[in-house]
KOLTOR-493155 format. One record per residue: residue number from 1; x, y, z of N, C-alpha, C, O in turn. Coordinates in steps of 0.2 Angstrom, whole numbers. Example, Ala and Ser with C-alpha at 12.3 -4.5 7.8 and 13.67 -1.06 7.14 Angstrom:
<lumzas>
LUMZA,i,npx,npy,npz,capx,capy,capz,cpx,cpy,cpz,opx,opy,opz
LUMZA,1,66,-28,39,62,-22,39,66,-16,39,71,-17,42
LUMZA,2,64,-11,35,68,-5,36,64,0,39,67,6,40
</lumzas>
This chain:
<lumzas>
LUMZA,i,npx,npy,npz,capx,capy,capz,cpx,cpy,cpz,opx,opy,opz
LUMZA,1,593,-178,366,592,-172,362,594,-167,367,593,-167,373
LUMZA,2,598,-162,365,601,-157,369,596,-151,370,591,-151,366
LUMZA,3,597,-147,375,592,-142,376,592,-137,371,587,-133,370
LUMZA,4,598,-136,367,598,-131,361,594,-133,355,591,-129,352
LUMZA,5,593,-140,354,589,-142,348,582,-140,349,579,-137,344
LUMZA,6,578,-141,354,571,-138,355,571,-131,353,566,-128,350
LUMZA,7,576,-127,356,576,-120,355,577,-118,348,573,-113,345
LUMZA,8,581,-122,344,582,-120,337,576,-122,333,574,-119,328
LUMZA,9,572,-127,335,566,-129,332,561,-124,333,557,-123,328
LUMZA,10,560,-122,339,555,-116,340,557,-110,336,552,-107,333
LUMZA,11,563,-108,335,565,-102,331,563,-103,324,560,-99,321
LUMZA,12,564,-109,321,563,-111,314,555,-111,313,553,-108,308
LUMZA,13,552,-114,318,544,-114,317,541,-107,317,537,-105,313
LUMZA,14,544,-102,322,542,-96,322,543,-92,316,539,-88,314
LUMZA,15,549,-93,313,551,-89,307,547,-91,301,545,-87,297
LUMZA,16,545,-98,301,540,-100,296,533,-97,296,530,-95,291
LUMZA,17,531,-96,303,524,-93,303,524,-86,301,520,-84,298
LUMZA,18,530,-82,303,530,-75,301,531,-74,293,527,-70,291
LUMZA,19,534,-79,290,535,-79,283,528,-80,280,527,-77,275
LUMZA,20,525,-85,282,518,-86,280,513,-81,280,509,-79,276
LUMZA,21,514,-77,286,509,-72,287,511,-66,283,506,-63,280
LUMZA,22,517,-65,282,519,-59,277,517,-61,270,515,-56,266
LUMZA,23,518,-67,268,516,-69,261,509,-68,260,507,-66,255
LUMZA,24,505,-70,265,498,-69,264,496,-62,264,491,-60,260
LUMZA,25,499,-57,268,497,-50,267,499,-47,261,495,-43,258
LUMZA,26,505,-49,258,507,-47,251,502,-49,246,501,-45,242
LUMZA,27,500,-55,246,495,-57,242,489,-53,242,486,-52,237
LUMZA,28,486,-52,248,480,-48,249,481,-41,247,476,-38,243
LUMZA,29,487,-38,248,488,-31,245,488,-31,238,485,-27,235
LUMZA,30,492,-36,235,492,-36,227,485,-38,224,483,-34,219
LUMZA,31,481,-42,227,474,-43,225,470,-37,225,466,-36,221
LUMZA,32,471,-33,231,467,-27,232,469,-22,227,464,-18,224
LUMZA,33,475,-22,225,477,-16,220,475,-18,213,473,-13,209
LUMZA,34,474,-24,211,473,-26,205,465,-27,204,463,-27,198
LUMZA,35,461,-27,209,454,-28,209,451,-22,209,446,-20,213
LUMZA,36,452,-17,204,449,-11,204,443,-11,200,442,-15,195
LUMZA,37,437,-8,202,431,-8,199,432,-5,192,435,0,191
LUMZA,38,428,-8,187,428,-6,180,424,1,180,419,1,183
LUMZA,39,427,6,176,423,12,175,416,11,172,415,7,168
LUMZA,40,411,15,175,404,14,172,404,17,166,407,22,164
LUMZA,41,400,15,161,399,17,154,397,25,155,392,26,158
LUMZA,42,400,29,151,398,36,150,391,36,146,390,32,142
LUMZA,43,388,42,147,381,43,144,383,45,137,388,48,135
LUMZA,44,380,42,132,381,43,125,379,50,123,374,52,125
LUMZA,45,383,53,119,381,60,116,375,59,112,374,54,108
LUMZA,46,371,65,112,365,65,108,367,64,100,372,67,98
LUMZA,47,363,60,97,364,59,90,363,65,86,360,70,88
LUMZA,48,365,65,79,363,70,75,356,72,74,354,77,73
LUMZA,49,352,66,74,345,67,73,342,71,78,337,75,77
LUMZA,50,344,70,85,342,74,90,344,82,89,339,86,91
LUMZA,51,350,83,87,352,90,86,348,93,81,346,99,81
LUMZA,52,347,89,75,343,92,70,336,94,72,333,99,69
LUMZA,53,333,90,76,326,91,78,326,98,82,321,102,82
LUMZA,54,331,99,86,331,105,90,333,111,86,331,117,88
LUMZA,55,335,110,80,337,116,75,332,117,70,333,121,65
LUMZA,56,327,114,70,322,114,65,319,121,65,317,124,70
LUMZA,57,318,124,59,315,131,58,308,131,59,305,126,56
LUMZA,58,305,136,62,298,136,63,294,137,56,298,140,51
LUMZA,59,288,136,55,285,138,49,284,145,48,285,149,53
LUMZA,60,284,147,42,284,155,40,279,158,44,280,164,47
LUMZA,61,273,156,45,267,159,49,269,159,56,265,163,60
LUMZA,62,274,156,59,276,156,66,282,160,67,284,161,73
LUMZA,63,285,163,62,291,167,63,289,174,65,283,176,63
LUMZA,64,293,178,68,292,185,70,291,189,63,295,188,59
LUMZA,65,286,193,63,286,197,57,288,204,58,286,207,63
LUMZA,66,292,207,54,294,214,55,289,219,53,286,218,47
LUMZA,67,287,223,57,282,228,56,285,235,54,283,237,49
LUMZA,68,289,238,58,292,244,56,298,245,60,299,243,65
LUMZA,69,303,249,57,309,251,60,312,257,57,310,260,52
LUMZA,70,317,260,61,320,266,59,327,265,61,329,263,67
LUMZA,71,332,267,56,339,266,58,343,271,54,340,275,50
LUMZA,72,349,271,56,354,276,53,359,273,49,362,268,52
LUMZA,73,361,275,43,366,272,39,371,277,37,370,283,36
LUMZA,74,377,275,36,383,279,34,384,278,27,385,272,25
LUMZA,75,383,283,23,384,283,15,391,283,13,395,284,17
LUMZA,76,392,282,7,399,281,4,402,288,5,409,288,5
LUMZA,77,399,293,5,402,300,5,403,302,12,406,308,13
LUMZA,78,402,298,17,403,299,24,397,302,28,398,303,34
LUMZA,79,392,304,24,386,307,28,382,302,30,382,296,28
LUMZA,80,377,304,35,372,299,38,365,300,35,363,306,33
LUMZA,81,362,295,35,355,295,33,350,291,37,352,285,39
LUMZA,82,344,293,39,339,289,42,335,286,38,332,289,33
LUMZA,83,335,279,38,331,275,34,325,272,38,325,271,44
LUMZA,84,319,271,34,313,268,37,311,262,33,312,262,27
LUMZA,85,308,257,37,304,252,33,298,251,37,298,252,43
LUMZA,86,293,249,34,286,248,37,282,243,33,282,243,27
LUMZA,87,278,239,36,273,234,33,267,236,37,266,236,43
LUMZA,88,262,236,32,255,238,35,250,239,30,250,236,24
LUMZA,89,244,242,32,239,243,27,238,250,25,239,255,29
LUMZA,90,236,251,19,236,258,16,230,261,19,224,259,19
LUMZA,91,231,267,23,225,271,26,223,276,22,217,278,21
LUMZA,92,227,279,18,226,285,13,231,285,8,237,283,9
LUMZA,93,229,287,2,234,287,-4,231,293,-8,225,294,-10
LUMZA,94,236,297,-11,235,302,-16,241,302,-21,245,297,-21
LUMZA,95,241,306,-26,246,307,-31,253,308,-28,258,307,-30
LUMZA,96,253,311,-22,259,314,-19,261,311,-12,266,312,-9
LUMZA,97,256,307,-9,257,304,-2,254,297,-1,249,296,-5
LUMZA,98,257,294,4,254,287,6,254,287,13,260,288,16
LUMZA,99,249,285,16,249,284,24,248,276,25,243,273,22
LUMZA,100,252,274,29,252,266,31,251,265,38,254,269,42
LUMZA,101,247,261,40,246,259,47,248,252,48,245,247,45
LUMZA,102,252,251,53,255,244,55,250,241,60,245,244,62
LUMZA,103,251,234,61,246,230,65,246,232,72,241,232,75
LUMZA,104,252,235,74,252,237,81,249,245,82,250,247,88
LUMZA,105,247,248,77,244,254,77,249,260,75,246,266,74
LUMZA,106,255,258,74,260,264,71,258,266,64,256,262,60
LUMZA,107,257,273,64,255,276,57,261,280,55,263,284,59
LUMZA,108,262,280,48,267,285,45,265,287,38,262,283,34
LUMZA,109,265,293,37,264,296,31,270,297,27,275,300,29
LUMZA,110,270,295,20,276,296,16,275,300,10,269,300,7
LUMZA,111,279,305,8,279,308,2,280,304,-4,285,300,-3
LUMZA,112,277,304,-9,278,300,-15,280,305,-21,276,310,-22
LUMZA,113,285,304,-24,288,308,-30,290,304,-36,288,298,-36
LUMZA,114,293,307,-41,294,304,-47,300,298,-46,300,294,-50
LUMZA,115,303,299,-41,309,294,-39,306,288,-35,310,283,-34
LUMZA,116,300,288,-33,297,282,-29,296,277,-34,292,277,-39
LUMZA,117,299,271,-32,298,265,-36,292,261,-33,292,260,-27
LUMZA,118,287,259,-37,281,256,-35,280,249,-38,280,249,-44
LUMZA,119,280,244,-35,280,237,-37,273,234,-35,271,234,-29
LUMZA,120,270,231,-40,264,227,-38,264,220,-40,266,218,-46
LUMZA,121,263,215,-36,263,208,-37,255,206,-39,251,209,-36
LUMZA,122,255,202,-44,248,199,-46,245,195,-40,248,192,-36
LUMZA,123,238,196,-39,235,192,-34,235,185,-35,235,182,-40
LUMZA,124,236,181,-29,237,174,-30,231,171,-32,225,174,-31
LUMZA,125,231,164,-34,225,161,-36,221,159,-30,223,160,-24
LUMZA,126,215,156,-31,210,155,-25,213,150,-20,211,151,-14
LUMZA,127,217,146,-23,220,141,-18,226,143,-15,230,140,-11
LUMZA,128,228,149,-16,234,152,-13,241,152,-17,246,154,-15
LUMZA,129,240,148,-22,246,147,-26,248,153,-30,243,157,-31
LUMZA,130,254,154,-33,255,160,-37,251,160,-43,249,155,-46
LUMZA,131,249,167,-45,245,168,-51,249,166,-57,255,167,-58
LUMZA,132,245,163,-62,248,161,-68,243,163,-74,237,164,-73
LUMZA,133,247,164,-80,243,167,-86,240,161,-89,240,155,-87
LUMZA,134,237,163,-95,233,157,-99,238,152,-102,236,147,-103
LUMZA,135,245,154,-102,250,150,-105,253,145,-99,257,141,-101
LUMZA,136,250,146,-93,252,142,-88,259,145,-84,261,142,-79
LUMZA,137,261,150,-87,267,153,-84,266,158,-78,260,161,-78
LUMZA,138,270,158,-73,269,162,-67,269,169,-69,274,171,-72
LUMZA,139,264,173,-67,264,180,-68,269,184,-64,270,182,-58
LUMZA,140,273,188,-67,278,192,-64,276,199,-61,270,201,-63
LUMZA,141,279,201,-56,278,208,-53,279,213,-59,282,212,-64
LUMZA,142,276,219,-58,276,224,-62,277,231,-59,275,232,-53
LUMZA,143,280,236,-62,281,242,-59,275,246,-62,273,247,-68
LUMZA,144,271,250,-57,265,253,-58,266,261,-55,271,262,-53
LUMZA,145,261,264,-56,261,271,-53,257,271,-47,254,266,-45
LUMZA,146,257,276,-43,253,277,-37,246,276,-38,242,274,-33
LUMZA,147,243,277,-44,236,276,-45,234,269,-44,228,268,-43
LUMZA,148,239,264,-45,237,257,-44,236,255,-37,235,249,-36
LUMZA,149,238,259,-32,238,258,-25,231,260,-22,230,266,-23
LUMZA,150,228,256,-19,221,258,-16,221,257,-8,225,253,-5
LUMZA,151,217,260,-5,216,260,2,214,253,4,210,249,0
LUMZA,152,217,250,10,215,243,12,220,238,10,220,232,12
LUMZA,153,224,240,5,229,235,3,235,234,7,237,239,11
LUMZA,154,238,228,7,244,227,11,250,229,7,251,227,2
LUMZA,155,254,233,11,260,236,7,266,235,12,266,235,18
LUMZA,156,272,235,9,279,236,12,282,243,9,282,244,3
LUMZA,157,284,247,14,287,253,11,294,254,14,295,252,20
LUMZA,158,298,256,10,305,258,12,306,265,10,305,267,5
LUMZA,159,309,269,15,311,276,13,316,279,17,320,276,21
LUMZA,160,316,286,17,321,290,21,317,295,25,312,297,23
LUMZA,161,320,297,30,317,302,34,322,308,35,328,307,36
LUMZA,162,319,314,35,323,320,35,319,325,40,314,328,38
LUMZA,163,321,325,46,317,328,52,311,324,53,311,319,55
LUMZA,164,305,328,52,299,324,53,296,322,47,290,319,47
LUMZA,165,299,323,41,296,321,35,299,315,32,305,314,32
LUMZA,166,295,310,30,297,304,27,295,304,20,290,306,18
LUMZA,167,300,301,16,299,300,8,300,293,7,304,290,8
LUMZA,168,295,290,3,295,283,1,300,283,-5,299,286,-10
LUMZA,169,304,278,-5,308,276,-10,306,270,-14,307,270,-20
LUMZA,170,302,266,-10,300,260,-14,293,258,-10,293,258,-4
LUMZA,171,288,256,-14,282,253,-11,281,247,-15,281,246,-21
LUMZA,172,280,241,-11,278,235,-13,271,233,-11,270,233,-5
LUMZA,173,267,231,-16,260,229,-14,259,222,-17,261,220,-23
LUMZA,174,255,218,-13,253,211,-16,257,206,-13,259,206,-7
LUMZA,175,258,200,-16,261,194,-13,268,196,-11,271,192,-6
LUMZA,176,272,201,-13,278,203,-10,278,205,-3,284,206,-1
LUMZA,177,273,206,0,272,208,7,272,203,12,272,204,18
LUMZA,178,273,196,9,272,191,14,278,190,19,283,193,17
LUMZA,179,277,186,24,283,185,29,289,182,26,289,178,21
LUMZA,180,295,185,28,301,182,25,304,185,19,309,184,17
LUMZA,181,300,189,15,302,192,9,305,199,11,302,203,14
LUMZA,182,310,201,7,313,207,8,310,213,4,305,212,1
LUMZA,183,313,219,5,310,224,1,313,225,-6,311,230,-9
LUMZA,184,317,220,-8,320,220,-15,325,226,-15,328,229,-10
LUMZA,185,327,227,-21,332,232,-23,329,239,-24,323,239,-24
LUMZA,186,333,244,-25,330,250,-26,331,255,-21,329,261,-21
LUMZA,187,334,253,-15,336,258,-10,342,261,-10,344,265,-5
LUMZA,188,346,260,-15,353,263,-16,358,259,-12,356,254,-9
LUMZA,189,364,263,-11,369,259,-7,367,259,0,364,263,3
LUMZA,190,368,253,3,367,252,10,360,250,12,358,250,18
LUMZA,191,356,249,7,349,248,8,346,244,3,340,245,0
LUMZA,192,349,238,1,346,234,-5,342,229,-2,336,229,-2
LUMZA,193,345,224,2,341,219,5,342,220,13,347,220,15
LUMZA,194,336,222,16,337,223,23,340,230,24,338,235,20
LUMZA,195,344,231,29,347,238,29,354,238,26,358,243,26
LUMZA,196,357,232,24,363,232,20,369,234,23,369,234,29
LUMZA,197,374,237,19,380,239,22,380,245,26,376,249,25
LUMZA,198,385,246,30,386,253,33,380,254,39,379,260,40
LUMZA,199,377,249,42,372,251,47,375,254,53,380,250,56
LUMZA,200,373,260,55,376,262,61,372,260,67,375,257,71
LUMZA,201,366,262,68,362,259,73,355,260,71,353,264,67
LUMZA,202,351,255,74,344,255,72,340,253,78,342,250,82
LUMZA,203,333,255,77,329,252,82,323,249,79,320,252,74
LUMZA,204,321,243,81,315,240,78,309,239,83,310,238,89
LUMZA,205,304,241,80,298,241,85,294,234,83,291,234,77
LUMZA,206,294,230,87,291,223,86,284,223,89,282,227,93
LUMZA,207,279,219,86,273,218,89,272,216,96,276,212,98
LUMZA,208,268,220,100,267,218,107,264,211,108,263,209,114
</lumzas>
């Protein structure tokens, strides 16, 4: 054997070792690149039932009750008018005026005239259900005169204010004064249900 043969053998052996090492490194790199951890499951979105529970309306007796407010509306002719609404107990009543006191102590006296609409609801039955006649039909509200309104009764009043003077446009007595019920119609343009169209600005005095 010549001297060059062992040298060629060593070179071949060294080349094989280097190739093996490089092959192993490539495999390790490829394995590392493909062995990525699977993403963790995301939290499930709340179901419709959970959302519905959060949006449930409170019972009527738990809702805020409107006691009295004063606002300004712009009428169709471009003029402005101050409107009033109030819920409370009749403190005094006569043929020409009505004084109402709200639960928070606010008191307002209203002038009553021929244009004032007065509505009276029949008293409910002993169990709290709507009053019914002998025929079993539910009794309807009726329009009455100021003589049918007595002190101590619960009423809702809607009216207008001119300076320091307030005039009642509508008085509702009886079951119609419960929470959630509006003042009905009869306030003219811009004051049918609530403050209606054309509300400029308003201030509401809520119970403390």
